[in-house]
C-alpha positions as CSV (number, residue, x, y, z in Angstrom):
1,M,0.0,-0.2,0.0
2,K,1.2,3.4,-1.0
3,K,1.8,5.8,1.7
4,F,0.1,9.6,1.4
5,S,3.0,12.2,0.4
6,L,3.4,15.2,2.4
7,K,1.8,17.0,-0.4
8,N,-1.2,14.9,-0.3
9,K,-1.4,15.4,3.6
10,K,-1.3,19.2,3.0
11,A,-3.9,19.0,0.1
12,L,-6.1,16.7,2.7
13,S,-6.0,19.0,5.5
14,V,-7.1,22.1,3.3
15,F,-9.7,20.1,2.3
16,L,-10.9,19.0,5.6
17,S,-10.4,22.6,7.1
18,V,-12.8,24.0,4.1
19,L,-15.3,21.2,5.0
20,L,-15.2,22.4,8.7
21,I,-15.8,26.1,7.9
22,M,-18.8,25.2,5.4
23,L,-20.1,22.9,7.7
24,T,-19.5,25.5,10.7
25,M,-21.2,28.7,8.5
26,A,-24.4,26.7,7.0
27,P,-26.6,27.7,9.4
28,V,-25.5,31.2,9.1
29,L,-25.6,31.2,5.4
30,A,-29.1,29.4,5.5
31,A,-30.5,31.9,8.0
32,A,-29.3,35.2,6.0
33,D,-31.3,33.5,3.2
34,E,-34.6,33.3,5.5
35,K,-36.6,36.4,5.4
36,N,-37.2,38.2,8.4
37,Y,-40.9,38.8,9.1
38,I,-42.3,41.9,10.6
39,I,-45.8,40.6,11.7
40,D,-48.5,43.3,12.1
41,N,-50.7,41.8,14.9
42,P,-53.6,43.5,15.8
43,Y,-53.9,42.1,19.2
44,E,-50.4,43.1,20.3
45,E,-51.8,45.7,22.7
46,I,-53.9,43.2,24.5
47,D,-53.3,42.4,28.1
48,W,-55.0,39.0,28.1
49,D,-54.4,38.7,31.7
50,S,-56.5,42.0,32.7
51,W,-58.4,43.0,29.6
52,G,-62.1,41.4,29.4
53,E,-63.6,39.8,26.7
54,Y,-67.1,40.7,26.0
55,K,-69.9,38.8,24.1
56,T,-71.3,41.3,21.1
57,Q,-74.2,41.5,18.9
58,L,-73.6,43.9,15.9
59,H,-76.6,43.2,13.4
60,C,-80.1,42.5,14.8
61,H,-83.5,43.5,14.4
62,T,-86.8,44.0,16.3
63,N,-90.4,44.8,14.9
64,A,-89.5,48.6,14.7
65,S,-88.7,47.5,10.9
66,D,-89.3,43.8,10.1
67,G,-88.8,41.6,13.0
68,F,-90.8,39.9,15.6
69,L,-89.8,41.4,18.8
70,T,-90.8,44.2,20.2
71,I,-87.8,46.4,21.8
72,D,-88.6,45.0,25.4
73,E,-88.6,41.6,24.3
74,F,-85.5,41.9,22.3
75,V,-83.6,43.5,25.3
76,R,-84.5,41.0,27.6
77,L,-83.5,38.4,25.5
78,H,-80.3,39.6,24.7
79,Y,-79.8,40.2,28.2
80,A,-80.7,36.8,29.5
81,A,-78.2,35.2,26.7
82,N,-75.1,37.2,28.2
83,F,-74.6,39.6,25.9
84,D,-72.8,42.6,26.8
85,I,-72.8,45.0,23.9
86,V,-75.6,45.2,21.5
87,A,-76.2,47.3,18.4
88,L,-79.9,47.2,17.4
89,T,-80.0,47.9,13.4
90,D,-83.3,47.9,12.3
91,H,-83.7,48.3,8.3
92,G,-83.4,52.1,7.5
93,T,-84.4,53.1,11.2
94,I,-81.7,54.3,13.4
95,N,-81.4,53.5,16.8
96,Q,-82.5,56.2,19.4
97,G,-81.9,54.2,22.5
98,W,-83.6,50.9,23.8
99,N,-85.8,53.7,25.6
100,N,-87.3,55.7,22.9
101,E,-89.1,55.0,19.9
102,P,-87.3,55.1,16.8
103,E,-88.7,57.1,13.9
104,L,-90.8,54.6,12.3
105,I,-91.2,53.6,8.2
106,P,-95.0,52.3,8.5
107,L,-94.2,51.2,4.6
108,L,-91.7,48.6,5.6
109,R,-93.4,47.6,8.8
110,L,-97.0,47.2,6.6
111,I,-94.8,45.4,3.9
112,K,-93.5,42.9,6.7
113,K,-96.6,42.6,8.4
114,D,-96.4,39.1,8.7
115,R,-93.6,39.5,11.2
116,T,-94.7,43.1,12.7
117,N,-98.4,42.5,12.9
118,M,-98.0,46.5,13.3
119,A,-97.9,46.2,16.6
120,D,-96.5,48.7,19.3
121,V,-92.5,48.3,19.3
122,I,-92.8,49.1,23.2
123,P,-89.7,50.6,24.1
124,L,-87.8,50.3,27.5
125,T,-89.2,52.2,30.7
126,Q,-86.1,54.8,31.6
127,E,-85.7,52.7,34.6
128,D,-85.5,49.7,33.4
129,Y,-83.1,50.5,30.8
130,E,-80.6,51.9,33.4
131,A,-80.7,48.8,35.1
132,Y,-80.0,46.9,32.1
133,L,-77.2,49.2,31.2
134,D,-75.8,49.0,34.9
135,G,-76.3,44.7,35.3
136,T,-78.8,45.2,38.3
137,N,-81.7,44.5,36.1
138,E,-83.6,41.4,37.7
139,N,-85.4,40.1,34.0
140,I,-82.1,38.1,34.1
141,T,-84.1,35.1,32.2
142,Y,-86.1,34.3,29.1
143,T,-88.0,31.2,28.0
144,T,-88.1,31.0,24.5
145,K,-90.9,29.7,22.5
146,D,-89.2,26.5,21.4
147,G,-89.0,25.8,25.5
148,Y,-85.2,26.9,26.0
149,T,-84.8,29.1,29.2
150,L,-81.8,31.3,29.1
151,T,-80.5,32.5,32.3
152,R,-77.9,35.5,32.6
153,T,-74.7,34.8,34.4
154,H,-72.7,37.9,33.3
155,E,-72.4,40.2,36.3
156,N,-71.6,43.3,34.3
157,G,-74.7,45.5,32.4
158,M,-75.3,45.5,28.5
159,L,-74.0,48.7,26.4
160,D,-76.6,50.0,23.9
161,V,-74.4,50.7,20.9
162,P,-75.7,54.2,19.7
163,K,-77.3,55.0,16.6
164,G,-77.4,51.5,15.0
165,I,-78.9,50.9,11.7
166,E,-78.9,49.1,8.3
167,L,-78.7,50.9,5.4
168,N,-80.0,51.0,2.2
169,M,-83.3,49.7,3.9
170,A,-84.4,47.6,0.8
171,T,-83.1,47.5,-2.4
172,P,-84.7,45.8,-5.9
173,F,-82.9,42.3,-6.8
174,A,-81.1,41.7,-4.1
175,D,-80.4,43.0,-0.6
176,C,-77.1,45.1,-0.7
177,H,-77.2,46.3,3.0
178,L,-74.4,47.3,5.3
179,T,-74.8,48.3,9.1
180,G,-73.9,51.9,10.5
181,Y,-73.0,53.1,13.9
182,Y,-72.4,56.5,15.7
183,S,-73.8,58.4,13.3
184,D,-77.5,60.1,12.1
185,Y,-77.0,59.0,8.5
186,G,-79.7,56.7,6.6
187,Q,-82.9,57.2,8.4
188,G,-86.1,56.3,5.8
189,L,-83.3,56.2,3.0
190,A,-84.3,53.3,0.5
191,G,-81.0,52.0,-1.4
192,V,-80.0,51.5,-4.8
193,F,-79.0,48.3,-6.1
194,G,-75.1,47.5,-5.8
195,D,-74.7,51.3,-4.4
196,Y,-72.9,50.5,-0.9
197,E,-70.5,53.6,-1.8
198,T,-73.1,56.2,-0.9
199,P,-74.2,54.9,2.3
200,S,-70.7,54.5,3.3
201,K,-69.4,58.0,2.7
202,G,-72.8,59.1,4.2
203,V,-71.8,57.3,7.6
204,M,-67.9,58.7,7.4
205,E,-69.0,62.2,6.8
206,A,-71.1,61.8,10.2
207,G,-68.7,60.6,11.9
208,G,-69.6,57.2,12.3
209,F,-68.2,53.7,11.0
210,S,-69.9,50.9,8.8
211,Y,-69.8,47.2,7.9
212,L,-71.1,45.7,4.7
213,S,-73.6,42.7,5.7
214,H,-74.2,39.5,4.0
215,V,-72.5,40.4,0.4
216,G,-73.0,36.8,-0.8
217,E,-76.7,37.9,-1.1
218,Y,-75.5,40.5,-3.5
219,V,-72.8,38.7,-5.4
220,Y,-75.2,35.6,-5.7
221,I,-78.7,37.2,-6.7
222,D,-80.2,33.7,-6.8
223,K,-79.3,33.2,-3.4
224,D,-77.4,30.5,-5.1
225,S,-73.9,30.3,-3.5
226,E,-74.0,26.4,-2.7
227,K,-73.4,26.1,-6.4
228,Y,-70.3,28.0,-6.1
229,V,-68.2,26.8,-2.8
230,G,-64.7,26.3,-3.1
231,Q,-64.3,28.5,-6.2
232,L,-62.5,32.2,-6.6
233,I,-65.4,35.1,-6.9
234,N,-65.5,37.3,-10.3
235,D,-63.0,39.8,-9.7
236,Y,-65.1,42.6,-10.1
237,Y,-66.8,42.0,-6.6
238,P,-63.2,41.9,-4.8
239,T,-62.0,45.0,-6.6
240,K,-65.5,47.3,-6.0
241,F,-65.1,46.3,-2.5
242,A,-61.6,46.8,-2.0
243,R,-62.0,50.4,-3.6
244,L,-64.5,50.9,-1.2
245,F,-62.5,50.1,2.1
246,I,-59.5,52.1,0.5
247,D,-61.8,55.2,0.0
248,Y,-63.6,54.8,3.5
249,A,-60.5,54.1,5.4
250,G,-61.4,54.7,9.1
251,S,-64.7,54.5,8.6
252,S,-65.8,51.4,6.5
253,L,-64.2,49.3,8.7
254,G,-64.7,45.5,7.0
255,M,-67.2,43.2,6.4
256,G,-69.4,40.2,7.5
257,I,-68.1,37.3,6.7
258,N,-70.2,34.7,8.4
259,S,-73.8,35.6,8.5
260,A,-76.8,34.2,10.2
261,T,-76.6,30.6,9.3
262,D,-74.3,31.0,6.6
263,A,-76.7,29.9,4.0
264,H,-75.9,32.8,1.9
265,T,-72.4,34.0,3.2
266,R,-70.7,30.5,2.4
267,C,-68.5,32.0,0.0
268,D,-67.6,35.4,1.5
269,R,-64.2,34.0,3.2
270,I,-63.2,33.4,-0.4
271,L,-64.1,36.9,-1.3
272,Y,-62.5,38.5,1.9
273,D,-59.3,36.7,0.9
274,Q,-59.5,38.3,-2.7
275,I,-60.0,41.9,-0.9
276,L,-57.2,41.5,1.2
277,Q,-54.5,40.9,-1.4
278,K,-55.7,44.0,-3.1
279,T,-56.1,46.6,0.1
280,I,-53.0,45.3,1.8
281,P,-50.5,46.3,-0.4
282,N,-52.3,49.9,-0.6
283,G,-52.0,50.1,3.3
284,V,-55.7,49.2,4.3
285,V,-56.7,46.1,6.4
286,P,-60.7,45.7,6.6
287,W,-61.8,43.2,9.4
288,G,-63.9,40.3,9.0
289,N,-67.2,40.1,11.5
290,T,-70.1,37.8,12.1
291,F,-73.3,38.6,12.4
292,A,-76.7,36.8,13.8
293,D,-78.7,39.3,11.6
294,S,-81.7,38.0,13.7
295,H,-85.3,38.7,13.4
296,S,-86.6,36.1,15.8
297,E,-85.8,34.5,19.0
298,T,-83.9,31.3,17.9
299,S,-81.6,33.2,15.7
300,V,-80.2,35.7,18.2
301,N,-77.4,33.6,19.1
302,D,-76.2,32.1,15.8
303,A,-73.1,34.3,15.5
304,Y,-71.7,36.6,17.3
305,T,-68.4,38.6,18.4
306,M,-66.2,38.5,21.1
307,C,-64.5,42.1,21.7
308,W,-61.3,42.4,23.9
309,M,-61.1,45.8,26.0
310,P,-59.4,47.4,28.5
311,E,-62.8,48.8,30.4
312,F,-66.4,48.2,29.8
313,T,-67.3,51.3,28.0
314,L,-68.7,52.8,24.8
315,E,-65.4,54.5,23.8
316,A,-63.3,51.4,24.6
317,F,-65.8,49.3,22.6
318,R,-65.4,51.6,19.2
319,E,-61.6,51.3,19.5
320,S,-61.7,47.8,19.7
321,Q,-63.7,47.5,16.4
322,E,-61.5,50.1,14.7
323,K,-58.2,48.2,15.9
324,G,-59.7,44.8,15.2
325,Q,-59.3,43.6,18.7
326,F,-62.1,41.2,18.5
327,F,-62.9,37.6,17.4
328,S,-65.6,36.7,15.2
329,I,-67.7,33.7,15.9
330,S,-70.6,31.4,14.5
331,H,-72.2,28.0,15.4
332,F,-72.5,27.4,11.5
333,S,-70.0,27.1,8.7
334,N,-70.9,25.7,5.1
335,G,-67.7,27.1,4.0
336,V,-65.1,25.3,1.7
337,E,-61.5,26.2,0.7
338,L,-59.9,26.8,-2.3
339,N,-58.4,23.5,-1.8
340,G,-61.6,21.5,-1.0
341,M,-61.3,21.3,2.3
342,E,-64.2,22.1,4.6
343,E,-63.8,24.7,7.1
344,M,-65.5,22.7,9.8
345,P,-65.0,18.9,8.7
346,G,-68.4,16.9,8.2
347,F,-70.5,20.1,9.4
348,V,-74.2,19.1,9.3
349,E,-76.3,22.0,9.9
350,Q,-79.3,20.3,11.0
351,D,-77.3,18.9,13.9
352,V,-77.5,22.4,15.3
353,Y,-81.0,22.7,15.0
354,D,-82.1,19.3,16.4
355,T,-80.1,19.9,19.4
356,K,-80.7,23.4,19.9
357,A,-76.8,24.1,20.1
358,Y,-76.8,27.2,18.6
359,W,-78.2,28.5,22.3
360,L,-74.9,27.4,23.6
361,D,-71.7,29.2,24.2
362,N,-69.2,26.5,24.0
363,T,-68.3,27.9,20.6
364,P,-64.7,27.9,19.9
365,N,-62.7,31.2,21.3
366,V,-58.9,32.3,21.0
367,S,-57.8,33.2,25.0
368,R,-54.4,34.3,23.9
369,I,-51.7,35.2,20.9
370,T,-48.1,35.5,21.2
371,V,-46.3,36.6,18.6
372,D,-42.4,36.1,18.6
373,Q,-41.0,38.4,16.3
374,D,-37.2,37.3,16.6
375,A,-38.4,33.6,15.5
376,D,-41.2,34.7,13.5
377,T,-43.8,32.5,15.3
378,I,-47.5,33.1,16.3
379,T,-48.5,30.8,19.2
380,V,-52.5,30.5,19.6
381,E,-54.4,29.1,22.7
382,G,-57.9,28.5,22.4
383,T,-61.0,26.8,24.1
384,N,-63.7,24.6,22.9
385,A,-61.7,23.7,19.4
386,N,-59.6,21.0,18.2
387,I,-58.6,22.1,15.1
388,I,-56.7,25.2,13.6
389,T,-56.3,26.4,10.1
390,W,-54.1,28.9,8.6
391,V,-54.7,30.9,5.5
392,S,-52.6,33.0,3.5
393,N,-53.6,34.9,0.4
394,G,-56.5,32.8,-0.1
395,N,-54.6,29.5,0.4
396,V,-54.4,27.1,3.4
397,I,-51.2,26.8,3.9
398,K,-51.7,24.6,7.5
399,R,-53.9,22.9,9.3
400,E,-53.6,20.7,12.2
401,N,-54.7,19.4,15.7
402,L,-54.7,21.7,18.7
403,V,-52.7,20.2,21.4
404,D,-53.8,21.1,25.1
405,G,-55.8,23.7,23.2
406,K,-52.5,25.1,21.8
407,A,-50.6,25.4,18.4
408,T,-47.8,27.5,17.1
409,L,-47.5,28.7,13.4
410,D,-43.6,28.8,12.3
411,L,-43.3,31.1,9.3
412,H,-40.2,29.2,8.4
413,N,-41.5,25.9,8.8
414,D,-41.1,23.5,5.6
415,E,-44.1,22.1,6.7
416,L,-46.3,24.7,4.9
417,L,-48.0,23.9,1.7
418,N,-47.5,27.5,0.5
419,E,-45.0,30.4,1.4
420,P,-47.0,33.0,3.4
421,Y,-47.2,36.3,1.7
422,L,-49.0,39.4,2.5
423,Y,-50.8,38.5,5.5
424,V,-51.7,35.1,7.5
425,R,-55.1,34.5,9.1
426,F,-56.3,31.4,11.2
427,Y,-59.7,30.1,12.4
428,L,-60.4,27.6,15.2
429,S,-63.1,24.9,14.9
430,G,-64.6,22.7,17.0
431,D,-67.9,20.6,17.7
432,N,-70.0,23.3,18.3
433,G,-68.8,26.4,15.6
434,I,-65.8,28.6,14.4
435,C,-64.0,31.5,15.6
436,Y,-62.1,33.7,12.9
437,A,-59.2,35.7,13.9
438,Q,-58.2,38.9,12.2
439,P,-55.4,38.8,9.5
440,M,-51.8,39.7,10.2
441,V,-50.0,41.8,7.9
442,L,-46.7,39.8,7.3
443,N,-43.9,42.8,6.4
444,V,-40.4,41.6,5.2
445,E,-37.5,43.5,6.6
446,G,-35.9,45.2,3.5
447,E,-38.7,44.8,1.1
448,E,-42.1,46.8,0.5
449,F,-45.6,45.7,-0.9
450,A,-45.6,47.1,-4.4
451,P,-49.0,49.0,-4.7
452,V,-51.9,47.1,-6.6
453,N,-54.1,49.0,-8.6
454,V,-57.7,49.2,-7.7
455,P,-59.8,50.8,-10.2
456,E,-63.2,52.5,-9.5
457,T,-65.8,50.3,-10.9
458,H,-68.5,51.8,-12.5
459,D,-72.0,49.4,-13.3
460,I,-75.5,49.9,-13.3
461,S,-75.4,51.2,-9.4
462,T,-73.3,54.1,-10.6
463,F,-76.0,54.7,-13.1
464,L,-79.0,54.2,-10.8
465,R,-77.8,56.5,-8.2
466,S,-77.2,59.6,-10.6
467,L,-80.7,59.0,-12.2
468,V,-82.5,58.7,-8.7
469,T,-80.6,61.8,-7.7
470,V,-81.4,63.8,-10.7
471,I,-85.0,62.6,-10.8
472,D,-85.2,63.4,-7.4
473,D,-83.6,66.7,-7.7
474,F,-85.7,68.3,-10.9
475,F,-88.9,66.4,-10.4
476,F,-89.7,65.3,-6.9
477,K,-88.1,67.3,-4.4
478,F,-90.2,70.1,-4.3
479,N,-93.6,67.8,-5.2
480,P,-96.2,68.3,-2.5
481,I,-97.4,64.5,-3.4
482,I,-94.2,62.9,-2.9
483,W,-93.7,65.1,0.2
484,A,-96.6,63.4,1.7
485,F,-95.4,59.8,0.6
486,K,-92.1,60.3,2.4
487,Y,-93.7,61.5,5.3
488,F,-96.5,58.8,5.7
489,A,-95.0,56.0,4.0
490,L,-91.3,56.5,5.0
491,G,-91.6,58.2,8.1
492,Y,-89.9,61.5,7.8
493,N,-90.3,65.2,7.4
494,P,-88.7,65.7,3.7
495,I,-88.9,69.8,4.4
496,E,-86.0,69.2,7.2
497,R,-84.0,67.7,4.5
498,L,-84.1,70.5,2.1
499,N,-80.5,71.7,1.1
């Protein structure tokens, strides 16, 4: 056997030295190739140990417009169902406080006579109103017509969100509704099909904020959204709504992504993701909310919001909405992701009705979120949930079981199905519902998002709104017959609205 020469030994020594250096530097070089995410967490300010979480309903009705319940029944029911914050949003009818009868719209109530029976709306007495607000009211139980007895266990009172209203009141072809709060805009105003822009602007100029409602009923006019589950939505719609959120940022806060039983909103989460991909590069993040849109007893608890607040005040509530410091919960999910995954695997809607599970509050919920900016991880702790699904740009990037109620997303984990980009959001699913979190924007150190062109949309709504405005100004504005119709049928004094 030949012996190594001195020359060969030196060559081997150099080779081994280089190899050792490469092995030592490999982690450093790999780390240098990784993105450094700067995670914009809307929940960052929350002190999970000292802040309170409050059950909230932002879309519901009484017989002041097209519901079955009087205001008195409505308040008693929500109080017994442990709601802490409630916004009464009757169609075209601004809530003037549960202790006051609002300006009624006789024509609307007549059209919906099968619900309203044109009966008295019965507001609260001042004494009862104050007792509900401070939590001392003795009406803590409510027995529903289906035989279920609710009993309030929350010790705090129930906040009455001011000036709630469902805007656009009634539109031809399909519902084009949005809810407004904290503003005097919209009383008695009928809408124009597809015109979300006019009321959004009106609420903003009046100092309030708004949410789009069940937009699936506008996207799928025939209310046949079940035919389109798991599919991208025509780009016209995300462009239209993205433009609206950009133009009225700070006032048009977001949209309902799961409303009532999710029968007509099952595709709205896909639409929401398409909207986010247009707004986030332009610096705007609309929030996703869930609403019961209740008109009767059995629907008041279908979906609701859990708001995190440092104090139990209306000011803190508004701030929680503006900052996205809340989670959106529903007992129902008919949603299917673009990759075919069901949001709630094996969900059967009829089971919720058969077991009356819609009355229970054992829905999935988030109890803590921890973001590690150095490690680029997001840790979620939750209750009443067994699965967490992570979504980025409309793609499911990871689905896993919670372990001891906890899960962590590592943005550098090679188990991810797609590379996260722009944002990440998650939802928890369990035996009795689903809980959606707000999106977290994923900025990357040293990079900037390229702005996305979001053109204005001009469609039939633009034409109709212009036409209606011209006709009203030139033919109806000073017409005594039209004045009488507006006064007696729509319930407002047109003379007071003359410019």
